[in-house]
C-alpha positions, 0 to 999 in steps of 0.5 A: 458251343454254348455252355451255361454253368448250372446255377447251384455251382456259380457261387462255388467256382469262378465262372470265367474259368469254367466258360474258358475250359468248356469253350476250349474243350469243344473248339481247340485241340489242346491239352488242359492242366488244372487243380482238382478239388473236393469239399471239406466239412466247411463246405469249401472247395479244397485242392488236392495239392496236385495238377492234373493234365488231360486231352479233352474230347467232349462235355457230357451232363449227368445227374445235373453235373457237367463232366469233361471227357477225354484221356489223362496225359502222363509223360511217364506213361504212354497208356492213354487212360480214360478221364472223366472230370467233373467241371465244378471241381476243377480250378486254375484251368490252363491251356497248354500248347501241347496238342491234344491226344486223338480219341481214336488212341484211347481204347475206352473212347473208341469202343463207344459212341458219344451218345451211348457214353453215359449209359455205359458209364452209369454215374460216370464209372471209369472201368471197361465195358461188358455185355450184361443180361438181367431179368426185369421182374413183373409187378403187381403195380403195373397189372403184372406187366414189366415196368421199363421206366427205371431202365429207360431212365438209366440207359435210354434206348441203349438196351435189348429185350432178349427173351420174354419169360413168365415172371419177367423180361431178360434184357441186355446192356453194355455198361461198365462193371463197376457201374452196373454192380452198383446200379443192380444193388440200388434196383435190387427190388426189380432186377436180377442179374443173370450173366456174366458171373464176374457181375454176379460175383461183384454184386455178392461182394457189395451185398456182403460188404453192406451186411458186415457194415450194417448188421455186424454181430446181429443175425442178418436172417432176422431182417431177411 
């Protein structure tokens, strides 16, 4: 499978490493070990100081960045946790002789097809999936019709219209809890989550955290 390193990443990573990693991810059944990095205040990639090992399954593009998806390998833990790794933050990639874990042994990968992975893991969020219902509100800008563009941008075709109401449509999506909470806050002008309660409570907690951070001793009602 062909893979091209995005232009804005070529001066930050060894392109040969990235090519080797992605080629092997899609053609071999071996585990990968690598160093994980982060950016510092001098705009340089710095290692976290430890190596990670994963069994890779496939490559996905999200918001202009390539990710390798698979599961973490830990000899001290039989549980296979989901791994979503940004390729441009990987370095010193090595191919191991150990056979990769079958993705059928990774519940979070077994539960969703590859073509729906991105919509179930908004912004590459890690946690498990749940069904979420929300109201997409009508707006005056679209002659009081429901504009689905932003929903389609995030979920593609992976949503279901459950019911049409006077002020908007109720739709259902399948997504990670963490991902949908942050997404719902981002699109709060257009979306109202109606179920489940665990997501609604998460949104309330997120808003309360933001209120405490930005308003502090000010009266929040002054800005409502």
